[in-house]
VEXDREN-2710 file (C-alpha; in Angstrom, 1 decimal):
% VEXDREN-2710
k/r/px/py/pz
1/MET/-39.6/-40.1/-13.9
2/ARG/-38.0/-37.5/-11.8
3/ARG/-34.5/-37.1/-12.5
4/ALA/-31.9/-37.8/-9.3
5/VAL/-29.8/-35.0/-8.7
6/SER/-26.8/-36.0/-6.5
7/SER/-26.0/-32.4/-5.8
8/ALA/-29.2/-31.5/-4.2
9/VAL/-29.8/-32.0/-0.7
10/VAL/-33.8/-33.8/0.0
11/ALA/-35.6/-33.3/3.3
12/THR/-39.1/-34.8/3.4
13/VAL/-41.4/-33.8/6.5
14/THR/-44.5/-35.0/6.5
15/LEU/-46.5/-34.5/10.2
16/GLY/-49.7/-34.8/11.3
17/ILE/-52.4/-36.9/11.1
18/VAL/-52.2/-39.2/7.8
19/ALA/-55.5/-40.6/6.5
20/CYS/-55.7/-43.6/5.1
21/GLY/-55.5/-44.6/1.5
22/GLY/-57.6/-43.4/-1.6
23/ALA/-57.2/-39.9/-3.3
24/GLN/-58.7/-38.3/-0.4
25/SER/-55.5/-38.8/1.9
26/ALA/-53.4/-36.9/-0.4
27/ASP/-51.1/-34.4/1.0
28/VAL/-50.4/-30.9/0.0
29/LYS/-46.8/-31.1/-1.2
30/LEU/-44.9/-27.3/-0.6
31/GLY/-41.7/-26.9/-1.6
32/ALA/-38.1/-25.1/-0.5
33/ILE/-35.2/-24.2/-2.7
34/LEU/-32.7/-22.9/-0.3
35/SER/-28.8/-22.7/0.1
36/LEU/-27.8/-25.1/2.7
37/GLN/-24.5/-25.2/1.3
38/GLY/-22.5/-22.0/-0.1
39/ALA/-21.8/-18.7/0.8
40/GLY/-25.8/-18.1/1.6
41/SER/-25.8/-21.0/3.9
42/PRO/-26.2/-19.0/7.2
43/TYR/-29.7/-17.5/5.7
44/GLY/-30.9/-20.7/3.9
45/GLN/-30.1/-22.6/6.8
46/SER/-32.1/-20.4/9.3
47/ILE/-34.9/-20.0/6.8
48/GLN/-35.2/-23.9/6.8
49/ARG/-35.5/-23.8/10.4
50/GLY/-38.3/-21.0/10.1
51/ILE/-40.1/-23.3/7.7
52/GLU/-40.1/-26.7/9.6
53/MET/-41.5/-24.8/12.7
54/ALA/-44.2/-23.2/10.7
55/VAL/-45.0/-27.0/8.9
56/GLU/-44.9/-28.5/12.4
57/ASP/-47.4/-25.9/14.2
58/ILE/-49.8/-26.3/10.7
59/ASN/-49.6/-30.1/11.1
60/ALA/-50.3/-30.5/14.8
61/ALA/-53.3/-28.2/14.6
62/GLY/-54.3/-31.2/11.5
63/GLY/-52.7/-29.9/8.5
64/VAL/-53.5/-27.2/5.6
65/ASP/-57.1/-26.6/5.4
66/VAL/-57.5/-26.7/2.0
67/PHE/-60.7/-24.3/0.5
68/GLU/-64.0/-26.8/0.0
69/VAL/-62.0/-29.9/0.6
70/GLY/-60.8/-30.0/4.1
71/GLN/-57.8/-30.6/5.9
72/LYS/-54.7/-32.3/4.6
73/PRO/-51.0/-33.3/6.1
74/LEU/-48.7/-30.5/4.9
75/THR/-45.5/-32.2/3.2
76/LEU/-42.1/-30.3/2.8
77/LEU/-39.5/-31.0/0.1
78/VAL/-36.6/-28.9/0.4
79/ARG/-33.9/-29.1/-2.1
80/ASP/-30.1/-27.4/-1.4
81/ALA/-29.6/-25.0/-4.4
82/ARG/-25.9/-24.7/-2.5
83/SER/-26.0/-21.0/-3.1
84/GLN/-25.4/-21.8/-7.3
85/PRO/-28.2/-20.5/-9.7
86/ALA/-27.5/-23.9/-12.0
87/THR/-28.0/-26.0/-8.9
88/GLY/-31.1/-24.3/-7.8
89/LEU/-32.6/-24.8/-11.0
90/GLN/-32.2/-28.4/-11.3
91/ALA/-34.0/-28.2/-8.0
92/ALA/-36.7/-26.0/-9.3
93/HIS/-37.5/-29.0/-11.6
94/GLU/-37.9/-31.7/-9.1
95/LEU/-40.2/-29.9/-7.3
96/LEU/-42.4/-29.2/-10.2
97/ALA/-42.2/-32.8/-11.2
98/GLU/-43.0/-34.0/-7.4
99/GLY/-46.1/-31.6/-7.8
100/VAL/-45.8/-28.8/-5.6
101/THR/-48.5/-26.2/-4.9
102/ALA/-46.3/-23.9/-4.1
103/ALA/-42.7/-23.4/-3.3
104/ILE/-40.4/-21.4/-0.9
105/GLY/-37.2/-19.7/-2.3
106/ALA/-34.4/-19.0/-2.9
107/ASP/-32.6/-17.0/-0.4
108/VAL/-29.7/-15.9/-2.4
109/SER/-31.0/-13.3/-5.4
110/ASP/-29.1/-15.2/-8.1
111/VAL/-30.3/-18.2/-7.9
112/THR/-34.0/-17.1/-7.0
113/LEU/-33.8/-15.1/-10.4
114/ALA/-32.4/-18.4/-11.8
115/VAL/-35.7/-20.7/-10.7
116/ALA/-38.2/-17.6/-11.0
117/PRO/-38.9/-18.2/-15.2
118/VAL/-39.5/-21.6/-14.2
119/PHE/-42.4/-21.1/-11.6
120/GLN/-43.8/-18.4/-13.7
121/GLU/-44.1/-20.6/-17.1
122/ALA/-45.6/-23.9/-14.6
123/GLU/-48.1/-21.1/-12.9
124/VAL/-47.0/-22.0/-9.6
125/LEU/-46.5/-19.5/-6.7
126/LEU/-42.9/-18.7/-5.6
127/MET/-42.1/-16.6/-2.6
128/SER/-38.8/-15.7/-1.4
129/PRO/-38.4/-14.5/2.2
130/ALA/-34.8/-13.3/1.7
131/SER/-34.1/-11.8/-2.1
132/SER/-33.7/-8.4/-2.5
133/THR/-32.9/-7.3/-5.8
134/PRO/-35.2/-5.0/-7.2
135/THR/-34.9/-7.2/-10.4
136/LEU/-37.4/-9.7/-9.0
137/SER/-40.0/-7.0/-8.9
138/ASP/-40.6/-7.9/-12.7
139/ALA/-39.7/-11.8/-12.4
140/GLY/-43.8/-12.4/-13.2
141/ASP/-46.9/-12.5/-11.5
142/PHE/-46.6/-16.0/-9.5
143/ILE/-43.4/-14.6/-7.8
144/TYR/-43.7/-13.0/-4.7
145/ARG/-41.4/-11.9/-1.6
146/ASN/-42.4/-11.4/2.2
147/PHE/-38.8/-9.5/2.2
148/PRO/-38.3/-6.1/1.2
149/SER/-36.1/-5.1/-1.9
150/ASP/-32.9/-3.4/-2.0
151/ASP/-34.6/-0.1/-2.9
152/LEU/-36.8/0.3/0.5
153/GLU/-33.5/-0.9/2.0
154/ALA/-31.8/1.6/0.3
155/LEU/-33.8/4.4/0.7
156/ASN/-33.8/3.6/4.8
157/THR/-30.0/3.4/5.0
158/ALA/-28.9/6.5/2.5
159/ASP/-31.7/8.0/4.7
160/HIS/-29.6/7.3/7.9
161/VAL/-26.1/8.2/6.3
162/PHE/-27.0/11.3/5.2
163/ASN/-29.6/13.0/7.4
164/VAL/-28.7/11.1/11.1
165/ALA/-25.0/10.1/10.6
166/HIS/-24.6/13.4/9.0
167/VAL/-22.2/12.1/6.6
168/PRO/-22.5/13.6/3.0
169/GLU/-19.7/12.0/1.1
170/ALA/-19.5/7.7/1.1
171/ALA/-17.5/5.4/-1.0
172/VAL/-19.1/2.3/-1.8
173/ILE/-17.7/-1.5/-2.1
174/ALA/-19.7/-4.1/-3.4
175/GLN/-19.4/-8.3/-3.6
176/GLN/-20.0/-8.5/-7.6
177/SER/-23.2/-10.7/-7.5
178/GLU/-26.9/-9.6/-8.2
179/PHE/-27.4/-8.9/-4.5
180/GLY/-24.3/-6.9/-4.0
181/LEU/-24.5/-4.8/-6.9
182/GLY/-27.9/-4.2/-6.6
183/GLN/-27.5/-3.1/-3.1
184/LYS/-24.6/-0.8/-4.5
185/ASN/-27.0/0.9/-7.3
186/SER/-29.9/1.4/-5.0
187/PHE/-27.8/3.1/-2.4
188/ILE/-25.7/5.7/-4.9
189/GLN/-29.1/6.0/-6.6
190/ARG/-30.8/7.2/-3.1
191/PHE/-27.5/9.0/-1.4
192/ARG/-27.7/10.9/-4.5
193/LEU/-30.7/12.0/-4.5
194/LEU/-30.5/13.0/-0.6
195/GLY/-27.6/15.9/-2.3
196/GLY/-24.7/12.9/-0.7
197/ARG/-22.0/12.5/-3.1
198/ALA/-20.4/8.7/-3.8
199/LEU/-16.4/9.2/-3.8
200/GLY/-15.7/6.2/-4.9
201/GLN/-16.5/2.7/-6.3
202/GLY/-15.0/-0.6/-5.9
203/SER/-16.1/-4.1/-6.1
204/TYR/-14.8/-8.2/-5.6
205/PRO/-16.0/-11.2/-6.7
206/ALA/-18.1/-13.7/-4.2
207/ASN/-15.0/-15.9/-3.8
208/ALA/-12.3/-12.9/-3.3
209/THR/-9.4/-13.7/-1.0
210/PRO/-8.6/-11.0/1.7
211/GLU/-5.6/-10.1/-0.8
212/ASP/-8.1/-9.2/-3.4
213/ILE/-10.2/-7.5/-1.0
214/ALA/-7.4/-5.5/0.2
215/THR/-6.5/-4.1/-3.2
216/GLN/-10.0/-2.9/-3.9
217/VAL/-10.0/-1.5/-0.6
218/GLN/-6.5/0.7/-1.0
219/ARG/-8.0/1.8/-4.5
220/LEU/-11.3/3.2/-2.4
221/LEU/-8.9/4.5/0.6
222/ALA/-7.2/6.9/-2.0
223/GLU/-9.7/9.6/-1.5
224/ASP/-10.1/9.2/2.6
225/PRO/-13.4/8.8/2.5
226/PRO/-15.3/10.0/5.9
227/ALA/-17.6/6.5/5.5
228/ILE/-17.5/3.6/3.3
229/TYR/-20.9/1.4/2.7
230/ILE/-20.6/-2.1/2.4
231/ALA/-22.8/-4.1/0.2
232/GLY/-22.3/-7.9/0.7
233/TYR/-22.9/-10.6/3.4
234/SER/-21.6/-11.2/6.7
235/ALA/-18.1/-13.0/6.2
236/ASP/-17.5/-11.0/3.1
237/THR/-18.5/-7.5/5.1
238/ALA/-16.3/-8.4/7.8
239/LEU/-13.8/-8.8/5.2
240/VAL/-13.8/-5.9/3.8
241/ALA/-14.2/-4.1/7.5
242/ARG/-10.6/-5.7/8.2
243/ALA/-8.7/-4.7/5.4
244/ILE/-9.8/-0.9/5.8
245/ARG/-8.7/-0.8/9.4
246/ASP/-6.2/-2.8/8.6
247/ALA/-5.1/0.2/6.2
248/GLY/-5.4/2.8/8.7
249/SER/-8.6/4.4/7.9
250/ASP/-11.2/5.0/11.0
251/ALA/-14.0/5.8/8.1
252/ALA/-17.6/5.1/9.9
253/LEU/-19.0/1.7/8.2
254/PHE/-22.2/0.8/7.0
255/GLY/-23.4/-2.7/5.7
256/THR/-26.6/-4.3/4.4
257/GLY/-29.5/-5.8/6.2
258/ALA/-28.1/-9.6/4.9
259/VAL/-25.5/-8.9/8.0
260/LEU/-26.3/-11.5/10.5
261/PRO/-25.2/-9.9/13.6
262/ALA/-23.2/-12.7/15.2
263/ASP/-21.7/-14.0/12.2
264/LEU/-19.9/-10.6/11.6
265/VAL/-18.6/-10.1/14.7
266/ALA/-17.1/-13.9/15.0
267/ALA/-15.3/-12.8/11.6
268/GLY/-14.7/-9.7/11.6
269/GLY/-14.1/-8.8/15.6
270/ASP/-13.0/-5.1/16.2
271/ALA/-12.9/-4.3/13.1
272/VAL/-16.6/-4.4/12.9
273/GLU/-17.1/-2.4/15.7
274/GLY/-19.5/0.3/15.1
275/LEU/-20.8/-1.0/12.0
276/ALA/-24.3/0.3/11.1
277/PHE/-26.5/-1.5/9.1
278/PRO/-30.5/-2.2/8.3
279/GLN/-32.5/-4.9/9.8
280/ALA/-35.9/-6.3/7.8
281/PRO/-39.0/-6.3/10.7
282/PHE/-38.7/-9.0/13.4
283/GLU/-38.2/-7.6/17.2
284/LEU/-36.9/-10.2/18.9
285/ASP/-37.9/-8.8/22.2
286/SER/-41.7/-8.3/21.2
287/ASP/-44.7/-8.5/23.4
288/ALA/-46.7/-10.0/20.8
289/ASP/-48.0/-13.9/21.6
290/ASN/-47.1/-15.2/18.2
291/VAL/-43.2/-13.3/18.9
292/ARG/-42.7/-14.8/22.0
293/LYS/-44.0/-18.2/21.1
294/PHE/-42.1/-18.7/18.0
295/VAL/-38.7/-17.2/20.3
296/ALA/-39.6/-19.8/23.0
297/ASP/-40.3/-23.0/20.9
298/TYR/-37.3/-22.1/18.5
299/GLN/-34.9/-21.7/21.2
300/ALA/-36.2/-25.0/22.9
301/LYS/-36.1/-26.9/19.5
302/TYR/-32.7/-25.6/18.0
303/GLY/-30.8/-24.3/21.3
304/MET/-30.3/-20.9/19.4
305/THR/-31.9/-17.5/19.0
306/PRO/-34.3/-17.0/15.4
307/ASP/-33.1/-14.3/13.3
308/VAL/-35.2/-11.9/11.0
309/TYR/-34.9/-14.5/8.1
310/ALA/-36.2/-17.6/10.5
311/ALA/-39.2/-15.0/10.9
312/HIS/-39.6/-14.2/7.2
313/GLY/-39.5/-18.2/6.6
314/TYR/-42.2/-19.0/8.8
315/ASP/-44.2/-16.3/8.0
316/ALA/-43.9/-17.4/4.2
317/VAL/-45.4/-20.8/4.8
318/GLN/-48.3/-19.4/7.3
319/MET/-49.3/-16.9/4.2
320/ILE/-49.4/-19.6/1.6
321/ALA/-51.1/-21.7/4.1
322/LEU/-54.0/-19.2/4.4
323/ALA/-54.0/-18.5/0.9
324/ILE/-54.7/-22.5/0.5
325/SER/-57.5/-22.3/3.1
326/GLN/-59.0/-19.2/1.2
327/ALA/-58.7/-20.3/-2.4
328/GLY/-58.0/-23.8/-2.5
329/LEU/-54.5/-25.3/-4.8
330/ASP/-54.9/-23.6/-7.9
331/GLY/-51.9/-21.2/-9.0
332/HIS/-54.2/-18.9/-10.3
333/GLU/-56.6/-18.7/-7.5
334/LEU/-53.7/-18.7/-4.9
335/ARG/-52.5/-15.6/-6.7
336/PHE/-55.5/-14.0/-6.9
337/TYR/-56.0/-14.2/-3.1
338/LEU/-52.8/-13.2/-2.4
339/ASN/-52.7/-9.7/-4.3
340/SER/-56.0/-9.1/-2.2
341/MET/-55.6/-10.5/0.9
342/ASN/-55.8/-8.2/3.6
343/PRO/-52.5/-7.4/5.7
344/TYR/-51.1/-10.2/7.5
345/GLU/-49.7/-9.6/10.9
346/GLY/-47.0/-12.1/11.0
347/LEU/-44.2/-12.1/13.0
348/ALA/-41.8/-10.0/10.5
349/GLY/-44.1/-7.1/10.9
350/VAL/-47.4/-6.2/8.9
351/THR/-47.5/-7.9/5.2
352/ALA/-49.3/-7.1/2.0
353/PHE/-48.7/-7.4/-1.7
354/ASP/-48.4/-4.8/-4.1
355/ASP/-49.2/-5.5/-7.8
356/LYS/-45.4/-6.6/-8.5
357/GLY/-46.1/-9.4/-5.2
358/ASP/-43.2/-7.3/-3.6
359/VAL/-44.1/-5.4/0.2
360/ARG/-43.1/-2.3/1.6
361/LYS/-41.9/-2.7/5.0
362/PHE/-39.3/-0.4/6.1
363/HIS/-36.1/-1.4/8.4
364/THR/-34.7/-0.3/11.7
365/MET/-31.2/0.7/11.6
366/TYR/-28.4/-1.0/14.2
367/ALA/-24.9/-0.8/15.1
368/ILE/-22.3/-3.4/16.6
369/GLN/-21.3/-1.7/19.9
370/ASP/-19.2/-4.0/22.3
371/GLY/-19.5/-6.9/19.8
372/ALA/-23.3/-7.0/20.0
373/ALA/-25.9/-5.6/17.8
374/VAL/-27.5/-2.4/19.4
375/ARG/-30.8/-0.7/17.9
376/LEU/-30.6/2.7/17.0
377/GLU/-33.0/4.9/17.8
END
């Protein structure tokens, strides 16, 4: 019997046509482990909305077309990891006990790394639409992500800082998490390879107070760096930027692909003006029919504009459904299909997996200008 976990939020969405009784009426269960609370909640909630839209679209068309079986309704089981690895681990065991064919998650890299071994041992497909830590590349052959790793992001960002912004020296400050430290290390490595010099490094805990961050920033500013790379999420990036400006520094600021522009500006105000950051592929104003439909449907359903994380969540569901239609429900067959599938043209660009379950996608640089994100040519 499945053990109930009070800290997990359970959402079950079953849409479409459900047949009457019998073994042939069984649905296809898709799990999702997301941060609906905690530091990762802005990302998890966005991904959940994208996933829900994909499930609705699939079921509106009659369900998942299971290879050599036929169409079955898709049931979505969502668990809230609360941005905590231990809670995510409990959620992983719950979903496997429910008999999910595959799962999407997580968003926060620490949580994804915690749950990956569980799915790998169970030989059940896990696909993350957000985790970027390079460590995930070696998590196992049932572990995938359709979101680019820190290594690719660092390559894009370091190239922009050194070759486009023409800044040869930069200090680096990072959140003490798998994501933050992974971003920091990848950026420094790429920046140095290009000929750049890291002037200083600092870090702060995920639950750092503004005073904690201000202390780290003061140390970092001792060498008067011309630029500072902030390896964190939206909220803490805003706190670091505020501390830098309050200390009187006019250093050029750079952030990570985890930055959500609206959240960053809401939290940082004028302190984040000019901050440049990369974004994984998703062109909101694309002329592609699938993107235009997704944006319109998303706005109608949720009353807001979708972001890159919602798009990656939507694509993750559609790729898993495509794999099921071509290979069936067995984890080994699904893995074989994903490894050899033709490049998938989704909302978030073209996806093809390498032998480690990673994708090769290149970021676009944006900057906050007059309180809004503007693409940098």
